[in-house]
py3Dmol code that shows the C-alpha trace and the ligand (Angstrom):
import py3Dmol

protein = """\
ATOM      1  CA  UNK A   1     144.569 -10.293  24.745  1.00  0.00           C
ATOM      2  CA  UNK A   2     143.321  -7.367  26.639  1.00  0.00           C
ATOM      3  CA  UNK A   3     141.544  -5.558  24.069  1.00  0.00           C
ATOM      4  CA  UNK A   4     137.828  -4.922  23.763  1.00  0.00           C
ATOM      5  CA  UNK A   5     136.186  -6.381  20.798  1.00  0.00           C
ATOM      6  CA  UNK A   6     133.423  -5.377  18.652  1.00  0.00           C
ATOM      7  CA  UNK A   7     131.421  -8.373  17.542  1.00  0.00           C
ATOM      8  CA  UNK A   8     129.134  -8.209  14.336  1.00  0.00           C
ATOM      9  CA  UNK A   9     127.199 -11.214  12.522  1.00  0.00           C
ATOM     10  CA  UNK A  10     126.139 -10.598   9.081  1.00  0.00           C
ATOM     11  CA  UNK A  11     122.339 -11.851   9.212  1.00  0.00           C
ATOM     12  CA  UNK A  12     122.235 -11.986   5.450  1.00  0.00           C
ATOM     13  CA  UNK A  13     125.023 -14.333   5.405  1.00  0.00           C
ATOM     14  CA  UNK A  14     124.339 -16.576   8.606  1.00  0.00           C
ATOM     15  CA  UNK A  15     122.794 -19.852   7.722  1.00  0.00           C
ATOM     16  CA  UNK A  16     121.884 -20.487  11.476  1.00  0.00           C
ATOM     17  CA  UNK A  17     124.121 -23.820  11.864  1.00  0.00           C
ATOM     18  CA  UNK A  18     124.395 -22.733  15.295  1.00  0.00           C
ATOM     19  CA  UNK A  19     128.213 -23.765  15.554  1.00  0.00           C
ATOM     20  CA  UNK A  20     129.202 -20.195  16.861  1.00  0.00           C
ATOM     21  CA  UNK A  21     126.841 -21.082  19.940  1.00  0.00           C
ATOM     22  CA  UNK A  22     128.706 -24.424  20.478  1.00  0.00           C
ATOM     23  CA  UNK A  23     132.044 -22.701  20.511  1.00  0.00           C
ATOM     24  CA  UNK A  24     131.182 -19.747  22.508  1.00  0.00           C
ATOM     25  CA  UNK A  25     127.802 -20.091  24.447  1.00  0.00           C
ATOM     26  CA  UNK A  26     128.304 -16.930  26.298  1.00  0.00           C
ATOM     27  CA  UNK A  27     128.963 -15.017  23.166  1.00  0.00           C
ATOM     28  CA  UNK A  28     126.537 -15.787  20.858  1.00  0.00           C
ATOM     29  CA  UNK A  29     122.636 -16.823  21.045  1.00  0.00           C
ATOM     30  CA  UNK A  30     120.476 -17.719  18.000  1.00  0.00           C
ATOM     31  CA  UNK A  31     117.129 -16.000  17.709  1.00  0.00           C
ATOM     32  CA  UNK A  32     113.665 -17.824  16.904  1.00  0.00           C
ATOM     33  CA  UNK A  33     114.454 -17.479  13.229  1.00  0.00           C
ATOM     34  CA  UNK A  34     117.857 -19.359  13.719  1.00  0.00           C
ATOM     35  CA  UNK A  35     120.125 -16.142  13.145  1.00  0.00           C
ATOM     36  CA  UNK A  36     122.928 -15.748  15.403  1.00  0.00           C
ATOM     37  CA  UNK A  37     123.421 -12.512  17.331  1.00  0.00           C
ATOM     38  CA  UNK A  38     126.441 -11.516  19.780  1.00  0.00           C
ATOM     39  CA  UNK A  39     125.192 -11.424  23.158  1.00  0.00           C
ATOM     40  CA  UNK A  40     126.764  -8.109  23.659  1.00  0.00           C
ATOM     41  CA  UNK A  41     128.191  -5.825  20.640  1.00  0.00           C
ATOM     42  CA  UNK A  42     131.292  -5.281  22.674  1.00  0.00           C
ATOM     43  CA  UNK A  43     133.059  -7.700  24.751  1.00  0.00           C
ATOM     44  CA  UNK A  44     136.621  -8.420  26.290  1.00  0.00           C
ATOM     45  CA  UNK A  45     138.641 -10.275  23.715  1.00  0.00           C
ATOM     46  CA  UNK A  46     138.481 -14.019  24.414  1.00  0.00           C
ATOM     47  CA  UNK A  47     139.482 -17.191  22.586  1.00  0.00           C
ATOM     48  CA  UNK A  48     136.147 -18.613  22.372  1.00  0.00           C
ATOM     49  CA  UNK A  49     134.574 -16.013  20.579  1.00  0.00           C
ATOM     50  CA  UNK A  50     137.620 -15.894  18.187  1.00  0.00           C
ATOM     51  CA  UNK A  51     137.130 -19.725  17.637  1.00  0.00           C
ATOM     52  CA  UNK A  52     133.446 -19.045  17.193  1.00  0.00           C
ATOM     53  CA  UNK A  53     134.362 -16.553  14.382  1.00  0.00           C
ATOM     54  CA  UNK A  54     137.121 -18.958  12.717  1.00  0.00           C
ATOM     55  CA  UNK A  55     134.431 -21.806  13.010  1.00  0.00           C
ATOM     56  CA  UNK A  56     131.693 -20.219  11.217  1.00  0.00           C
ATOM     57  CA  UNK A  57     131.324 -22.110   8.004  1.00  0.00           C
ATOM     58  CA  UNK A  58     130.051 -18.794   6.244  1.00  0.00           C
ATOM     59  CA  UNK A  59     132.320 -16.392   7.559  1.00  0.00           C
ATOM     60  CA  UNK A  60     129.384 -14.303   9.078  1.00  0.00           C
ATOM     61  CA  UNK A  61     131.282 -13.187  12.263  1.00  0.00           C
ATOM     62  CA  UNK A  62     133.323 -10.171  11.984  1.00  0.00           C
ATOM     63  CA  UNK A  63     135.586  -9.078  14.894  1.00  0.00           C
ATOM     64  CA  UNK A  64     137.308  -5.804  15.276  1.00  0.00           C
ATOM     65  CA  UNK A  65     139.046  -4.015  17.928  1.00  0.00           C
ATOM     66  CA  UNK A  66     136.576  -1.613  19.383  1.00  0.00           C
ATOM     67  CA  UNK A  67     138.944   1.201  20.053  1.00  0.00           C
ATOM     68  CA  UNK A  68     141.139   0.994  16.937  1.00  0.00           C
ATOM     69  CA  UNK A  69     138.644  -0.611  14.222  1.00  0.00           C
ATOM     70  CA  UNK A  70     141.509  -2.915  13.674  1.00  0.00           C
ATOM     71  CA  UNK A  71     140.615  -6.209  12.141  1.00  0.00           C
ATOM     72  CA  UNK A  72     140.752  -9.182  14.168  1.00  0.00           C
ATOM     73  CA  UNK A  73     138.732 -11.730  12.085  1.00  0.00           C
ATOM     74  CA  UNK A  74     138.769 -12.101   9.288  1.00  0.00           C
ATOM     75  CA  UNK A  75     142.344 -10.827   9.565  1.00  0.00           C
ATOM     76  CA  UNK A  76     143.402  -7.989   7.061  1.00  0.00           C
ATOM     77  CA  UNK A  77     144.958  -9.373   4.036  1.00  0.00           C
TER      78      UNK A  77
END
"""
ligand_1 = """\
8
LIG
S 128.359 -20.274 13.093
Fe 128.011 -18.598 11.339
S 126.377 -19.467 10.017
Fe 126.411 -20.425 11.848
S 124.845 -19.538 13.333
Fe 126.875 -18.761 13.736
S 127.023 -16.763 12.506
Fe 125.299 -18.357 11.728
"""
view = py3Dmol.view(width=600, height=400)
view.addModel(protein, "pdb")
view.setStyle({"model": 0}, {"cartoon": {"style": "trace"}})
view.addModel(ligand_1, "xyz")
view.setStyle({"model": 1}, {"stick": {}})
view.zoomTo()
view.show()
């Protein structure tokens, strides 16, 4: 992939299912209120982070290319 990604979780949407942590244990963690946070706001693009975003049941995870702001997930319509 090669790009740096900016990863954000919309905590007003996150329902704390923990599926992102299961998909990407190094990418996400739940806080004491069971809200998901990216471990780092920017990271190298990685399949497990994308899988976590795709697997989130409420699409709370947004990934953009750090440099350009281009949408990675959800993809641009
Ligand atoms: S998978 Fe989505 S809803 Fe579940 S904890 Fe992660 S961000 Fe929140």
